[in-house]
N, C-alpha and C positions, 0 to 999 in steps of 0.2 A: 723129438726133444721139446720139452715145455719150457718157455721163457717167460719171465715176468716183465711185462711192458714197463718202460720208463717214460714218464711224461715228457713232452716237448720242453726244451730248455731255451731260455732267452737271456742273453748277456749284452750289456752296454759297455763299449770300450771306455776306458778311463775310470771305471768304477772298481770297487773291490772284487776280488775273485768270487766265483761261484763254484760250488761242488755239487756233483750228483753221483749217485751210486747205482749199481746194478747187482743182481743176485745171480749166483751160479745157475746154470740151466739144469733142469730136472730131467733125468733119463730113466726114471723108475720103470721097471724094477731093477735095472742094472745099477751096480754100485761102483763102477770104475770112474776115475776122475777124467774129465775132459781137458783137452789142451785149448787154451784161449789165445786169440790174436786180436789185434786192435787196429783200426784204420779210420780215417776221416775222409769223406768225399765232399768236395766243393760242388754244389749243385749247378752253379753258373758255368763252370768250366768242364765239369764232368771228371776232373782229376781226382785220384784217390792216393793218399799218402799214408804210410804206416805211422803208427803211434808207438813209441815217441818219435818225433820228427820236428822239423822247423815249423812250429805251429803255436798258437795260443793255447793249445790243449795238451795237458799232460795227464798221465794215468799212473795210479799206484796199484800195482797188482795185488798187494797183500790185503787191501781192504776194499777192492772193487770200486774205487772212487776215481772219477775224472775231475779235473780242475780246469777252469777256464779263466784266463787272465790276459789282458792285452791293453796296450796303449797305441796300437797301430791302426790307423784308418784302413789300411790294406786288408785287415782281417774282417772287415764288415762283409757279411754275406750270409747265405743260407747253406748249412752243412748237414751231413748225416754222419753221426758217430756210429761206427759199426763194430760190434763185438761178435767174433766168430768162434763158435764152440765146435771142436773137432774131436771125434773119437780117437783114442790112442792109436799110434802107428801100428801096434800089434794086432789091431782089429782089421778084419778083411771082410767086406770092402770098407774103406774109410768113409765116414759120413760127417758132414758138417752143416750147421745152420747159422744164420745171422740174426742178431738182435740189432735193430736200427733205431737210433735215438736222434730225433730231429733237434738241431741246434741253430738258432738264429742269433747272429752277432750284429748289433746295431750301433749307430752313432747318434744318440738322441741329443748330443750337445751341439750338433751342427746347426 
């Protein structure tokens, strides 16, 4: 699978939201659609949560856009936003790859 990299993102709590987008993975010459899932990993704790979840990060599947918005100091940290592309369940064997997008949430008002 070919994936288009997304630049590292930086967000400061208490500021207006930021958006960033990603593009569908390319699986040429195949033409079937991939299934996508989304998660966020907190680098400091090593925990991974599904998106959507209780987080400052939301995702809109229709336009491949993530939105970051927070007023919580607890959200400050280093994260990885992970988009996983998986071949359809009818394919055997199933195959998946991740696109990892670094996200730093800061508190520059402190």
